[in-house]
C-alpha positions, 0 to 999 in steps of 0.5 A: 188084319180081319177082312170080314165077320159073320155073325150068326145068332149073336145078340141082335144079328141073326145073320150078318157079315161085316166086311172091313178094311184096315181102317173102319168106322162103324156108323149107325143109330142107338142100338144098332148093333155097332159095339156088338160088332166090336165085342164080336170081333174081340170075343173071337180074337180073345179065343183064338189068342188065349183058348189055344183052340189051334197050334202049330208045330214049330218043327213041322208046321204041322196045325192041330185043331183042339176038339174040346174048346175053350171055356171064357169065364169073364167078360169085359163086356158081359155081366157075369151070370148072363149068358143068355144076352149074347145070343140071339133072342137070348136062345142059347140052344134049340131042344137038347143038343149041342150041335151047330144049330143052336148057340152062336157061330162067329166066322173070322176070315183073315187076309189070307182068306183064312176062315176061323169057324168059331162056336159059341154055347153055353155049357155049364153055365159058362161060355164054351167055345170051340174052333170048327174049321178043320186044320188042313183047311187052314194056310199060315193063320197069324190071328192067334198069335196077337191079343186084340185091343179093346179100347172102351168108355173114359170115365176119368183118371183116379186122384192117385196110381199105385205102380204095378207090374206089367202083368198087371197092367196089361191084366187091367188093359184086357179087362178094359180099365184102361183108364185105371192104368193110364199113368203106368201106361205112359211110365211103361212108354218112359222107361222101356220104349223111349222112342215111343215115348218120344213119339207120344210127347210129339203128337200130344203137344203137335196135335192137341196141345198137351204137354207132358212136364213129369212122369216118373216112380221112385219105389224108394221115397214114393208109393205113387207114381208121380205124374204132371202136365205143363199148364199155361197161366198169365204167370207162365207155365205151371205142372198139374197133376193129370187128375186136373186136366179135363176129361177129353185130355185125358181121353186123346192120352189114355187112347194114343199111349195104350196103342203105341204101349201093345201095337204092333208087337203085341196087337194087330187089332184096335177096337175103339168104342166111341173115341169121340166121349167128351171131345169138342167136335174140333178134336175129334176131327183131330183125334181121326186123323191122328189115328189114321197116322198111327194106323198106317206108320204102325201097320195095324187095324183099327176099328172104330164105333161112333155116333160123331157125325164130324169123324163120319164126314171126315173118314173116306167113304169107303172107310165108312160102314153103316151098320145094319143088323136085318142086311145080310151084308154091311160093307164100306160106302162103294167110291169107284166111279166119277160120279160116286165119289162126286156123289160122296164129296156132296153129300158126305158119308154120314149123310150116305149111311145115314141114307142107307139105313132109312132108305130116303134122302130129302132136298129143301129149297130152304136153308131155315126149317124151323116150322117144319122141325116143330111141326114133326115135334108137334107130331112125334115124328123123328125127322130132323131130330130123334131115332131113324132120322133120315138125312136132309139136304138144305138150300137146294136151287132150282139150277141143280140137278144133282138129285135127279141122277141120284136113285141109280147112282145110290143103288150101285153105292149102297146096293138098296133103293134109296127114296129121293124126295124133294120139297120145293116152293112153286110160288117161288118158281117160273113156269118153264123152271116148274116144267124143267123140274118134272121133266128130269124128276120123272126120269130120274123117278123122283119124288117132287112135292109142293109146299106152299111157305107163305100157306104155313106162315098163315097156318095151314100146315096139313100139306106139310104133315102130310109130307113129314108123314112121308118122311117117317123111317116105317112108312110105305115106300112114297111110290104106293102112297102117291097114286091113291093120294093125287094131293098128298092127303093128310094122314094124322089131319086132326093132329095139326089141321088147327094148328097155327104158326105160333103152335109151330 
């Protein structure tokens, strides 16, 4: 198991440590670095496995570390001849030397706290990986004994698929072309791992309603693998070729089949990039639960990178890791105390992760925010949709004290200050309620915004625009702004002062 990996000068990461769990779900905005983390783990594990960077004498158990390193010529995710994209700011080295201050350093730590320090350099237009960790510092290392399994985007199965030797199938899998050998993978399970094949059939049928009707290959008679699944029609069930099945089910089949084929004998670490592709939300949740089940039953480690809110919300909060390239440490959401567990249950892992990334969290006293959403769109503000949005909780009630104790709880859970904003309509509250929430807000350091929905309906969107401005990810902390403007004075007045309800 990979306990953690530290990326130094790797792609967009200058120096960041990612602390992993047996089942990890990486979340973040586009270009946050989720896939980059998967690639770094694959690169480190693949180098340890195939590069012979360290060897162990079977008789003496003495560990030897290679002094020359390992040259990698093919990557499943890097175009040939473009090694510069691996390095931070595309700088492979400083000056004329190749010491540790140049290139990339990947530090991967296993469950025994062995730290494998790998140095990646661009030498003679090829990538050289060298293990810097001295042999005496390693205690019974095992990461070098297993191949990493990288499962990326699915692009559909081919109309026909020839039978391939197991080594050729393995090469396709290692190259990230799993979709091109789906039938071979399933057939190999049926022929060589009948128990796993039976388990695959059971999982697909019980969890997803997908039944494999027949798969075989008769070498003397056929050129291509024969594969059919069972399709229910009004006139009964019929057999259809895999190529006629929807992309979603083929995505599920690809993921589960290749995991069962490789784990745990060949692979102990599975990396899956965007497993939700082509899947409806309900199937995304079901696939997540199946993957969690496989991880526990096979005794392996799974690391997922996803944009799926459904998957993130249904994962354990401590397994959800928001990826922040600028932060020194990325780790799972902490849920140790009862208060933290209550916060995770109320907000969900998805909004917690977004709060950590954006530093802000907003509560509204309405469920429907159509006027504000359209105003934000008109002002070109990524508040409710777009890049770097903030989490929004709708339907807050004045008798709900939950937001007022959030700031300290989130600081303990996320390790950073999170601004808590509450937007409410004073026209719908009594004087007693207004006095109460003001006192609670002052005690809990919560930022209150008064917003009259009647005024918005009458075309007065000035204050609403100012509030939306404060929600921008790049806006200064609101506490610094609030003293300078008692009434949330507009920042972009010209853009929205003339907007009417029809415009919104």
